[in-house]
TORTI-460152 format. One line per 4 residues: for each residue x, y, z of C-alpha. Coordinates in Angstrom, 2 decimals, m for minus. Layout:
BEGIN
X:Y:Z  ...
***
This chain:
BEGIN
123.51:44.61:98.50  124.68:47.45:100.74  123.15:48.53:104.00  125.97:50.81:105.13
128.20:53.39:103.52  131.90:54.04:103.83  132.28:57.80:103.90  135.35:59.39:102.26
137.71:61.45:104.38  137.54:65.22:104.28  140.73:65.40:102.23  139.67:62.91:99.62
138.21:64.21:96.40  134.58:63.35:95.78  134.03:60.25:93.76  131.65:59.98:90.87
128.87:57.46:90.73  128.81:57.53:86.98  125.28:58.81:86.82  123.72:55.68:88.20
121.39:57.71:90.37  120.11:59.91:87.60  116.44:59.59:86.68  117.43:58.20:83.27
119.24:55.24:84.84  116.78:53.13:86.89  118.45:51.44:89.85  118.71:47.69:89.82
118.13:45.89:93.08  117.26:42.47:94.36  113.50:41.94:94.15  111.43:39.41:96.07
107.95:38.43:95.02  105.74:35.96:96.84  103.47:33.87:94.61  101.03:32.37:97.12
99.33:29.90:94.77  102.54:28.54:93.17  102.73:25.19:94.91  104.00:22.64:92.37
106.32:22.24:89.40  103.47:22.64:86.93  102.73:26.09:88.36  106.41:27.04:88.56
107.01:26.49:84.83  104.66:29.21:83.49  105.96:31.69:86.11  109.56:30.98:85.11
108.75:31.22:81.41  106.90:34.52:81.84  109.72:36.13:83.81  112.54:34.78:81.64
110.79:36.41:78.71  111.01:39.88:80.30  113.94:42.12:79.47  115.81:43.43:82.48
115.26:40.33:84.65  118.60:38.98:85.88  119.65:36.23:88.31  116.18:34.68:88.38
115.75:32.18:91.21  112.48:30.46:92.15  112.10:28.88:95.59  109.14:26.56:95.09
108.84:25.39:98.74  109.03:29.02:99.85  106.76:30.18:96.99  109.10:33.09:96.37
110.62:34.51:93.22  113.86:36.49:93.40  115.60:38.40:90.66  117.52:41.60:90.02
115.90:44.40:88.07  114.75:47.98:88.04  111.41:49.26:89.34  109.80:49.22:85.86
111.02:45.65:85.42  109.48:44.68:88.74  106.16:46.29:87.77  106.24:44.33:84.51
106.99:41.12:86.42  104.00:41.70:88.71  101.74:42.16:85.70  103.12:39.06:83.98
102.58:36.82:87.01  99.10:38.21:87.73  98.09:37.57:84.12  98.82:33.89:84.71
96.11:33.91:87.41  98.46:33.67:90.38  97.87:35.67:93.56  100.91:37.68:94.63
101.86:39.43:97.81  103.07:43.02:97.62  106.80:43.39:97.02  109.06:43.25:100.02
111.15:46.41:100.50  114.63:45.88:99.13  117.87:47.73:99.61  119.17:49.40:96.48
122.79:49.26:95.38  122.96:52.90:96.29  126.41:54.19:95.47  125.68:57.77:96.43
124.52:57.43:100.00  123.19:55.09:102.62  120.18:53.01:101.71  116.96:54.71:102.56
114.98:51.55:103.13  115.83:48.78:105.53  115.62:45.09:104.74  112.74:43.63:106.78
113.37:40.62:108.97  111.08:38.53:106.78  113.58:38.64:103.90  116.25:37.06:106.08
114.18:34.75:108.22  111.77:33.51:105.57  114.14:33.15:102.62  113.99:29.37:102.60
110.68:28.75:104.32  108.11:26.32:103.07  105.39:28.93:102.63  104.90:32.60:103.26
103.53:33.71:106.59  101.65:36.86:107.30  103.14:39.35:109.68  101.42:39.49:113.00
101.87:43.22:113.16  98.67:45.17:112.86  98.11:46.74:109.47  95.62:49.22:108.07
92.54:47.78:106.45  93.47:49.31:103.12  96.87:50.59:101.98  97.22:54.30:101.34
96.11:55.10:97.79  94.14:51.87:97.32  90.53:51.64:96.16  88.18:50.28:98.81
84.84:48.98:97.55  81.80:47.50:99.23  80.02:44.97:97.02  76.69:43.97:98.65
76.13:41.02:96.31  79.58:39.47:96.91  79.09:36.86:99.63  80.97:33.70:98.66
84.03:32.35:96.90  82.14:32.06:93.59  81.65:35.81:93.29  85.22:36.34:94.43
86.51:34.14:91.61  84.29:35.94:89.09  85.73:39.31:90.10  89.30:37.98:90.10
88.93:36.79:86.52  87.50:40.15:85.46  90.44:41.96:87.05  92.92:39.95:84.97
92.16:42.36:82.13  93.72:45.22:84.11  97.52:45.05:84.18  97.52:48.11:86.48
95.97:46.07:89.30  98.80:44.93:91.56  96.81:43.21:94.26  93.26:42.32:95.28
92.19:41.72:98.85  88.75:40.27:99.52  86.89:40.51:102.83  83.84:38.35:102.20
82.17:38.77:105.62  82.23:42.55:105.18  81.61:42.17:101.42  84.50:44.54:100.83
87.27:44.55:98.24  90.56:46.43:98.30  92.09:47.10:94.89  95.70:48.25:94.73
95.88:50.13:91.44  96.66:53.66:90.16  93.84:56.15:90.70  93.35:56.62:86.96
92.29:52.97:86.72  89.67:53.13:89.46  86.76:54.08:87.22  87.55:51.29:84.76
87.88:48.74:87.57  84.58:49.79:89.12  82.83:49.71:85.74  84.12:46.19:85.04
82.80:44.96:88.39  79.47:46.64:87.70  79.26:44.81:84.34  79.36:41.53:86.24
76.04:42.39:87.83  77.40:43.79:91.08  76.73:47.20:92.61  80.09:48.37:93.99
80.13:51.29:96.40  83.31:53.30:96.94  84.25:53.58:100.61  86.74:55.72:102.46
86.89:53.20:105.30  85.90:49.55:105.74  82.25:48.97:106.60  81.59:48.63:110.30
80.41:45.25:111.57  77.17:46.90:112.71  76.51:48.18:109.17  77.14:44.73:107.72
74.77:43.14:110.24  72.12:45.78:109.50  72.37:45.08:105.76  72.01:41.35:106.37
68.90:41.93:108.51  67.37:44.02:105.72  68.17:41.26:103.25  66.55:38.69:105.51
63.36:40.76:105.75  63.26:41.04:101.94  63.73:37.29:101.49  61.02:36.47:104.05
58.66:38.73:102.10  59.68:36.90:98.91  58.97:33.56:100.62  55.48:34.72:101.56
54.84:35.79:97.97  56.20:32.47:96.64  53.84:30.58:98.96  51.07:32.75:97.52
52.04:31.59:94.03  51.78:27.97:95.18  48.32:28.67:96.67  47.16:30.20:93.39
48.45:27.17:91.49  46.86:24.58:93.78  43.65:26.20:95.03  42.27:28.03:92.02
40.95:26.81:88.66  43.46:26.30:85.87  42.02:29.09:83.77  43.90:31.76:81.85
43.19:34.65:84.32  44.33:32.66:87.33  47.24:31.26:85.35  48.41:34.80:84.49
47.82:35.94:88.09  49.87:33.04:89.42  52.70:33.77:86.99  52.65:37.42:88.06
52.84:36.52:91.75  55.70:34.08:91.01  57.51:36.76:89.01  57.25:39.15:91.99
58.73:36.49:94.29  61.58:35.88:91.84  62.24:39.60:91.49  62.31:40.09:95.26
64.72:37.23:95.86  66.76:36.71:92.74  67.55:39.86:90.78  71.15:39.87:91.99
71.45:36.18:91.13  70.19:36.88:87.62  72.57:39.80:87.15  75.59:37.79:88.20
74.44:34.67:86.36  73.78:36.39:83.05  77.08:38.24:83.32  78.87:34.93:83.86
77.15:33.39:80.86  78.12:36.34:78.67  81.72:35.85:79.77  81.54:32.14:78.98
81.70:31.12:82.65  79.53:28.52:84.30  79.19:29.22:88.00  76.49:28.67:90.61
74.63:31.85:89.70  74.62:30.87:86.02  73.20:27.42:86.80  70.45:28.83:89.00
69.54:31.53:86.47  69.17:28.99:83.66  67.22:26.59:85.88  64.74:29.21:87.14
64.18:30.86:83.76  63.77:27.44:82.13  61.26:26.27:84.74  59.27:29.48:84.37
59.13:29.13:80.59  57.91:25.50:80.63  55.09:26.43:82.99  56.61:25.37:86.31
56.39:28.93:87.63  55.42:28.06:91.25  58.47:25.83:91.57  60.65:28.41:89.84
59.65:31.04:92.40  60.13:28.75:95.39  63.48:27.48:94.11  64.85:31.02:93.74
63.60:32.08:97.17  64.93:29.01:98.94  68.26:29.27:97.10  68.64:32.92:98.13
67.72:32.09:101.73  70.28:29.29:101.76  72.91:31.67:100.39  72.15:34.16:103.16
72.31:31.47:105.86  75.60:30.22:104.44  77.02:33.75:104.33  76.07:34.39:107.95
77.44:31.00:109.02  80.74:31.57:107.26  80.88:35.03:108.76  80.40:33.50:112.17
83.39:31.24:111.56  85.55:34.00:110.12  84.70:36.44:112.88  84.82:34.00:115.77
88.20:35.25:116.91  87.32:38.88:116.23  84.87:38.62:119.12  87.89:38.89:121.37
88.00:42.60:120.56  84.96:43.04:122.76  87.09:41.80:125.65  89.28:44.88:125.47
87.59:47.87:127.18  87.10:51.00:125.11  88.41:53.16:127.96  91.33:53.00:130.38
91.87:54.74:133.70  94.96:56.89:133.08  97.05:59.00:135.46  96.91:62.69:134.58
99.70:65.28:134.83  98.41:66.49:138.20  98.43:62.95:139.63  94.67:62.41:139.38
93.05:59.53:137.47  90.58:59.89:134.58  88.83:57.54:132.16  90.36:58.04:128.72
89.54:56.57:125.31  91.97:53.66:124.87  92.77:54.78:121.32  93.93:58.15:122.66
96.29:56.73:125.30  99.93:57.21:124.33  102.81:54.82:124.87  104.49:55.60:128.20
101.31:56.67:129.97  100.49:55.04:133.32  97.13:53.31:133.67  95.59:51.20:136.40
93.15:48.31:136.63  91.14:47.49:139.72  90.37:43.91:140.82  87.82:42.39:138.43
88.64:44.85:135.65  90.06:44.17:132.21  93.22:45.61:130.73  92.48:47.93:127.80
96.09:48.08:126.58  99.35:46.18:126.67  101.83:47.31:129.31  104.35:46.52:132.01
103.37:46.47:135.70  104.94:49.28:137.74  103.06:49.04:141.05  101.08:46.32:142.81
100.70:42.55:142.77  97.80:40.47:141.53  96.63:37.37:139.66  95.70:37.90:136.01
93.51:35.63:133.87  95.34:35.52:130.52  93.12:32.90:128.85  91.80:35.25:126.12
95.35:35.72:124.81  97.36:32.65:125.81  94.68:30.04:126.43  95.97:29.43:129.99
93.20:28.38:132.33  95.21:29.14:135.49  95.69:32.82:136.46  99.26:34.14:136.37
100.77:36.14:139.22  101.91:39.61:138.14  104.15:42.12:139.84  106.45:45.02:138.94
108.28:44.35:135.68  105.80:41.75:134.38  104.02:42.21:131.05  100.23:42.44:130.86
98.03:42.22:127.76  94.86:43.89:126.59  91.72:41.81:127.11  93.09:39.92:130.12
91.36:40.12:133.52  92.86:41.38:136.78  91.42:39.01:139.35  93.00:40.37:142.51
94.96:43.40:143.66  95.03:46.84:142.03  97.74:47.06:139.35  99.34:50.10:137.78
101.12:49.60:134.47  103.05:51.60:131.93  101.49:51.41:128.45  103.92:49.80:125.99
101.77:49.52:122.85  99.08:51.71:121.24  95.55:50.34:121.08  95.90:49.24:117.45
99.05:47.20:118.10  98.23:45.19:121.20  98.92:41.47:121.26  95.16:40.87:121.04
94.78:43.11:117.98  97.76:41.43:116.32  96.30:37.98:116.97  93.05:38.98:115.27
94.87:40.50:112.31  97.07:37.42:111.92  94.04:35.10:111.87  92.40:37.32:109.25
95.55:37.08:107.14  95.70:33.32:107.62  92.12:32.96:106.38  93.25:34.27:103.00
95.64:31.37:102.46  94.07:28.36:100.84  94.70:24.95:102.34  95.73:22.08:100.02
92.32:20.39:100.23  90.63:23.68:99.38  92.74:24.06:96.24  91.83:20.51:95.20
88.13:21.18:95.73  88.30:24.46:93.77  89.97:22.70:90.84  87.40:19.90:90.93
84.50:22.35:91.04  85.92:24.21:88.05  85.60:21.01:85.98  82.51:19.59:87.67
80.15:22.52:86.98  80.68:22.74:83.18  80.52:18.93:82.93  77.11:18.82:84.62
75.88:21.70:82.47  76.83:19.76:79.33  75.13:16.65:80.73  71.94:18.62:81.40
71.88:19.87:77.79  72.48:16.32:76.59  69.47:15.08:78.59  67.21:17.93:77.47
68.06:17.41:73.78  69.37:13.85:73.49  66.82:11.88:75.48  63.78:13.01:73.44
65.66:12.13:70.25  67.24:8.86:71.38  64.82:7.52:74.02  61.59:9.16:73.00
61.14:11.16:76.18  58.60:14.01:76.00  60.41:17.30:75.43  58.90:19.01:78.47
59.76:16.05:80.72  63.33:15.92:79.45  63.74:19.67:79.86  62.34:19.54:83.39
64.72:16.71:84.38  67.62:18.69:82.94  66.64:21.76:84.97  66.32:19.66:88.13
69.76:18.30:87.40  71.17:21.83:87.14  69.80:22.75:90.55  71.18:19.57:92.11
74.54:20.14:90.45  75.16:23.53:92.07  78.58:23.06:93.72  77.72:25.37:96.64
78.09:22.69:99.30  81.31:21.41:97.81  82.93:24.82:97.38  81.94:26.06:100.84
82.78:22.82:102.66  86.51:23.53:102.96  86.86:27.25:103.82  84.30:27.20:106.63
86.05:24.19:108.18  89.54:25.65:107.88  88.49:29.02:109.25  86.70:27.35:112.17
89.88:25.42:112.92  92.02:28.57:112.82  89.63:30.40:115.13  89.44:27.42:117.50
93.22:27.31:117.73  93.49:31.06:118.34  91.04:30.83:121.21  93.34:28.24:122.78
96.42:30.45:122.48  97.69:28.76:119.30  98.18:31.15:116.40  98.43:29.27:113.09
99.60:31.41:110.19  97.62:29.67:107.45  95.27:26.84:106.58  98.13:24.94:104.96
99.85:24.53:108.35  96.60:23.63:110.08  96.07:20.86:107.57  99.68:19.66:107.33
100.41:19.44:111.08  98.68:16.04:111.15  101.51:14.63:108.98  104.32:15.34:111.46
106.33:12.24:112.37  109.35:13.90:114.00  109.67:17.00:116.15  112.87:18.83:116.99
112.78:20.35:120.48  115.08:23.08:121.68  116.02:22.48:125.34  116.46:25.83:127.03
113.19:27.73:127.30  111.24:25.03:125.49  111.64:21.89:127.59  113.11:23.80:130.53
112.26:27.05:132.24  115.31:28.74:130.74  116.26:30.21:134.13  118.79:28.52:136.44
117.52:27.76:139.96  119.10:26.51:143.13  117.83:22.94:143.32  119.97:21.56:146.15
122.53:22.62:148.74  124.47:20.86:151.47  126.58:22.19:154.32  129.80:20.11:154.53
131.41:21.45:157.72  130.45:21.35:161.35  129.98:25.11:161.38  126.55:26.62:161.92
124.25:26.18:158.92  122.96:29.72:159.27  126.48:31.17:159.33  127.61:29.19:156.27
124.53:30.10:154.23  124.88:33.77:155.23  128.43:33.86:153.88  127.42:32.06:150.66
124.54:34.42:149.99  126.69:37.48:150.71  129.27:36.45:148.09  126.68:35.26:145.54
124.65:38.48:145.81  127.70:40.53:144.75  128.20:38.56:141.50  126.56:39.12:138.12
127.03:35.52:137.02  123.70:33.65:136.40  124.77:30.74:138.62  125.66:33.07:141.52
122.37:34.92:141.04  120.49:31.62:141.26  122.34:30.74:144.50  121.57:34.14:146.03
117.90:33.94:145.01  117.53:30.42:146.35  118.95:31.04:149.83  116.74:32.43:152.58
119.51:33.98:154.62  120.61:37.52:155.51  123.58:39.17:153.78  126.74:40.61:155.29
129.17:43.21:154.03  131.92:41.84:151.81  135.39:43.39:151.82  138.04:42.95:149.11
135.45:41.43:146.76  136.83:40.13:143.47  136.17:37.66:140.67  138.40:35.07:139.02
137.42:34.62:135.37  136.04:31.16:134.75  136.44:30.14:138.39  134.24:32.14:140.79
134.34:35.00:143.32  136.16:35.73:146.58  135.95:38.22:149.45  136.47:38.85:153.17
133.56:38.51:155.59  133.99:39.02:159.33  137.76:39.12:158.82  137.99:35.73:157.06
138.60:35.06:153.33  136.11:32.89:151.44  135.65:31.75:147.85  132.51:30.68:145.99
133.81:28.81:142.99  133.41:25.93:140.56  134.71:22.38:140.54  137.93:23.26:138.70
138.92:26.01:141.13  138.43:23.69:144.08  140.78:21.16:142.42  143.38:23.89:141.85
143.21:24.82:145.56  143.65:21.17:146.56  140.44:21.16:148.56  138.49:18.51:146.63
138.40:15.41:148.88  137.35:11.97:147.53  134.04:12.22:149.38  133.35:15.67:147.93
134.42:14.52:144.45  131.92:11.64:144.56  129.16:13.98:145.71  129.92:16.50:142.94
129.97:13.81:140.26  126.60:12.60:141.47  125.11:16.08:140.95  126.91:16.65:137.64
125.49:13.37:136.31  122.08:14.97:136.73  123.12:17.95:134.60  123.59:20.35:137.50
126.11:23.19:137.72  127.99:23.28:141.01  129.39:26.04:143.20  131.39:25.36:146.37
131.91:27.68:149.31  135.35:27.28:150.90  137.66:29.10:153.26  141.44:28.82:153.36
141.29:25.38:154.96  138.38:23.34:153.58  135.12:23.23:151.60  132.18:24.45:153.66
129.09:23.96:151.47  127.97:22.68:148.09  125.32:24.40:145.93  123.71:22.75:142.88
122.07:24.93:140.24  120.04:23.63:137.30  117.72:24.78:134.57  114.62:22.92:135.73
112.22:21.26:133.34  108.77:22.71:132.92  105.98:20.86:134.67  104.22:20.32:131.34
107.21:19.02:129.33  106.97:15.36:130.33  103.23:15.25:129.61  103.77:16.99:126.25
106.44:14.46:125.23  104.17:11.56:126.27  101.35:12.99:124.16  103.67:13.37:121.16
104.77:9.73:121.45  101.12:8.66:121.67  100.47:10.52:118.42  103.33:8.69:116.70
105.63:11.72:116.66  109.31:11.10:117.48  110.70:13.85:119.76  114.35:14.80:119.18
116.17:17.14:121.58  118.38:19.66:119.77  120.56:21.67:122.15  123.83:23.52:122.33
124.33:22.36:125.92  126.79:19.67:126.97  125.83:15.99:126.53  125.66:15.25:130.26
123.15:18.01:130.98  121.19:17.24:127.81  120.90:13.53:128.68  119.79:14.37:132.22
117.01:16.67:131.00  116.01:14.17:128.29  115.69:11.41:130.86  113.44:13.59:133.02
110.99:14.32:130.19  111.15:10.95:128.40  113.14:11.77:125.24  115.48:9.06:123.89
116.99:10.81:120.85  119.34:13.58:122.04  121.65:15.73:119.89  123.84:17.94:122.10
126.58:20.51:121.56  124.86:21.91:118.46  125.33:25.33:116.93  122.29:26.94:115.21
123.49:25.71:111.81  123.94:22.21:113.25  120.30:22.17:114.37  119.31:23.13:110.83
121.39:20.22:109.46  119.69:17.75:111.82  116.27:18.95:110.64  117.39:18.53:107.01
118.73:15.06:107.85  115.39:14.00:109.35  113.54:15.33:106.30  115.93:13.40:104.03
114.80:10.23:105.84  111.30:10.88:104.52  109.91:12.26:107.74  107.63:15.27:108.08
109.56:17.35:110.58  108.43:20.06:112.97  110.69:22.26:115.08  109.95:23.96:118.39
112.09:26.84:119.61  111.89:30.10:121.47  114.86:32.21:120.39  116.59:33.86:117.47
119.13:31.01:117.57  116.37:28.62:116.52  115.32:30.62:113.44  117.38:28.59:110.89
115.96:25.28:112.09  112.43:26.71:112.38  112.70:27.85:108.76  114.12:24.50:107.61
111.33:22.43:109.19  108.04:21.58:107.49  106.29:23.42:110.33  108.00:25.67:112.86
106.52:26.28:116.32  107.57:29.38:118.27  107.13:29.36:122.05  106.06:32.28:124.21
105.06:34.57:121.34  102.77:36.68:123.55  105.78:38.07:125.35  107.67:39.18:122.23
107.45:42.57:120.57  106.98:41.02:117.15  105.99:37.58:116.04  108.84:35.27:115.11
108.73:35.38:111.32  110.47:32.03:110.90  107.70:30.13:112.70  104.44:28.94:111.18
102.64:28.30:114.47  102.94:30.64:117.45  102.31:29.25:120.94  101.23:32.34:122.84
102.43:30.98:126.21  105.22:28.56:127.08  103.07:25.43:127.32  104.62:22.70:125.16
101.36:20.72:125.35  99.96:23.14:122.77  102.08:21.37:120.12  100.38:17.96:120.38
97.10:19.85:120.74  97.81:21.50:117.38  98.45:18.09:115.83  95.18:16.72:117.22
93.29:19.77:115.98  94.87:19.24:112.56  93.73:15.62:112.49  90.21:16.62:113.53
90.06:19.42:110.97  91.22:17.10:108.20  88.60:14.52:109.17  85.84:17.14:109.09
87.10:18.39:105.72  86.67:14.98:104.15  83.39:14.37:105.96  82.08:17.52:104.29
83.40:16.56:100.87  81.84:13.08:101.11  78.54:14.54:102.40  78.36:17.12:99.62
79.14:14.69:96.82  77.18:11.80:98.33  73.92:13.74:98.72  74.24:15.13:95.22
74.99:11.68:93.79  71.79:10.23:95.30  69.57:13.01:93.99  71.46:12.98:90.70
70.37:9.36:90.12  66.82:10.20:91.21  66.70:13.14:88.82  67.77:11.11:85.78
66.10:7.77:86.43  63.50:8.53:89.10  60.97:11.22:89.88  62.96:13.94:91.60
61.27:17.33:91.48  62.76:20.78:91.52  61.58:21.08:95.13  63.63:18.03:96.02
66.56:19.41:94.06  66.64:22.74:95.89  66.31:21.02:99.26  69.14:18.66:98.29
71.35:21.58:97.35  70.35:23.74:100.31  70.42:20.81:102.75  73.88:19.69:101.66
75.21:23.23:101.91  73.84:23.84:105.39  74.92:20.39:106.55  78.57:20.95:105.63
78.52:24.47:107.08  77.20:23.34:110.44  79.52:20.33:110.44  82.46:22.67:109.90
81.28:24.95:112.69  81.50:22.00:115.09  85.19:22.81:115.40  84.23:26.06:117.13
81.89:24.40:119.60  84.28:21.59:120.34  87.44:23.63:120.77  87.71:23.01:124.52
87.54:19.29:123.86  90.51:19.35:121.50  93.03:18.38:124.15
***
C-alpha cells in the first residue's frame, strides 16, 4: 500500500502503468469494513461464508475481537460485500478510506489514524470529531410514529430488501432516520416504510429539538382527549341501561377513543402481522380488536389509551436519558465578544467567529468557543467539560473550552476551533455515537424478546382454542383470558429496560468528565482485574520540578543560587529548565557559555568559571567527595535526577529534580486495590526511578525500561493469565498497549486536538481517580440492568399466573405492562440523578 511516490528523473523515459488506471480496470485496494454486531464465532461464520463466495475478494481476514473485516478488492467488489453483509442482518459502519495501489501518481486519499490505531482493538470506537447530522447525498426522514426500538427493528427488516441501502442511522428521540442509498432508491425506500404503517416525511435538515417537543405536546393533548372519551365509554357502560341504543352508543364512544389513541398502533401492528412479524404493536392490535369484538369495548378503549400514554411517557423518558448530555450545549453562549479590525469589541454570533479571531470573556461569563489565552489571568470553572470541581488557574498560553465559566479576571483568547468542533460539541457527538452501540446485556435481551413474543402469542392461541376443547372453558372466557395474556406479554418493559439504563450511565459519566465510547465498555469495565498504568503524565505530572537543593560550600547562599540560576537559564535541557524555574534568585550575565553533551553546561560569571553538570561529570573532574557521593546516592534512590554546581576547586551546590507524582495518584491506586484491581506500572524509565514513584503511590508490581511494544507484550501476558486488563496512558507511545487491552483509558483528552482513537474511555482531565470511578459506575449500571430485567420479568410472571389461573382483567394487564415499563425506565434514570454519588 503506497502513500508516497518516487518520481522519475527528467532524463528518464516515462514508464507505463499497463493501463491499470483506465476505467475498464478497477483498482484493487485494501478494504476495511466494521461489522458492529459481529461479536462471536457463530456470527463470524456467515460473514466469512458470504464474503468468500464473492468473486474479487482476496486476502480475507476477519478480526473478531476488533469486529473488522479486511480484504483486497475493487470498488464494485466492496459494494457487493456491503450488500452481502447487510443481507445477513448485520449493522456495518461506512467504509474507512483506503489508499489505492496507485501506480500513476501519489495517493489522493490519506489513511486515517483509526486504521492504524484501531486495527487490533476489541471493538470499534466512534470518532469524537464532530460530524454532520446526515452525510451529503443521504436521505433524511422524520417518522413521527417511530419512538422505540421495536419500530426501529421493523424498519431495519424492511430495509433488508434494498441492496442499495448501505447504512441506516436511527435517531429515536428526534424520530429521524438517515438512509445512505442512491437517490434513485429513495422513493422505493420511503414507500416501503409507508407500507409498514408509518408516515415518513422527507427533511433537508434534522428536526429541531423545539419541533420535536412541540410534536410531543400535541400528541399528549390528543391522548388526554382520548382518555376523556374512554372514560365516557366506561360511564356509558356502567351508568346506563344495557339496551341496544346505549350499547351502540357506548361502542361508538369507545371506537372514537381507540381511533384517537391507537390508529398508528393499528397501522404498525397490522403491517407487522402481514409481514409475519409479532411485535408489541401486533400484540396490542390483536388484543384490542379481540376485546372489542367479544363485547369488552370499554376495556378495549381504555387499554389502547393507557398503552399509548405509556408509550409516550416512555419515549419522553428515554429522550431525557439520551439528551441528558446534550443539555450541555445550552452552557455555551450563542454569542462571543470579538475584537474587530479597528480594535473595538462587538458581540458576534459564535457560529460566525473564525479560527484565529480574538475574543474576550469578563468575570462571571462563559466561553462560547475553544481557544488559547493571550492576555489576562483568571480562575476558570471547567466542570462542564472535565468534571473538575475546583477552578483551574489560566494565563497566557493556557487552553480554554467552550461552556466553561470565567470566575475571576478578564481573559482574552485566540479562537482555535470553530463552534461546531469545540471540545463540548465533540463530547456530545461522541455520546450520541456511543448510544448507537448495543451493550452485551442489551443484545441478550433483544434475542430473548425475539423468541419470547412469538412464544406467548402461540400460548394465547392455545388457551383461546385449547382450553374450551380440553377443559370445557366457555369460549368467551377463554378468549378473554388469551387477550389479557397478550397484553401482559408485551415485552415493552423488557426491551426498554437496557437501553435507557445504558444511556443514562453514558450521560452520567460524560457529566463527570468521563467519555465512554460505547455501552459495551460501560458494562465491561466492572470485569477489570488488572490495570496497566503508564508512569509519566499518568501517575506523575510529566514535568520535572526542582524538589530539593543544598548549598555545600561556605559561600553566600544567595551568590551560589544566583550563579546556578544564571547557568541553568541559558540551557534548553529539561533538567536545567526545572532548576531555573525552581530558584527564586536573580540572573547574571554568562560569558563563554557552552554545553558538554551528556554532561552539563559551563560558563564564566564575574570572572570565574563554573559548571552545572551531572553525577558522571563531577566524577570525571575528581570533585565527588565521599560525603557528596553518599548524599547523591540518597537522592538517586528516590528517583531524582541530580545537577551539581562546581567551580574549578570544589562542588558548591546540589540540585535534585524529579517528576513529581500527582496528588490524586495515591488515592486512585488505593481505590483500585479496594475494587480488587491489581495496578501494574508500565514505564520506559529506569528501575530506580520507577520503584521510587511506585513506592510513593502504593504500587507493588513495577515493569521498568519498557519500549512501547514491551508494554503491549505485558498487557498480552496479563490477558493470557485470564485477567481482564485495562490500560491507562496519555501519549502516542501508549497506543499499542491501549489497543491491546480489554479497555483503554486515555488521560487528559480535553487538551488534545483529536480524541485518542486507541482508547475506549477518555478521561477529560488528568485525574486518575476517574478510572476507579468508571469501574464503580460500571458495577452500578450492571446492577441496575439486572434489577430492571428481574422487575420486568417478575411482574409479568405474577400477572401471567393470575391471567391463566386467576381473575386478572384487561385493566390489570395494561397496568401491569405500563407499570413495569415505567418502573424500569425510572429505575434506569436513577443513574442520572445519582451521578454525583458515584465516587
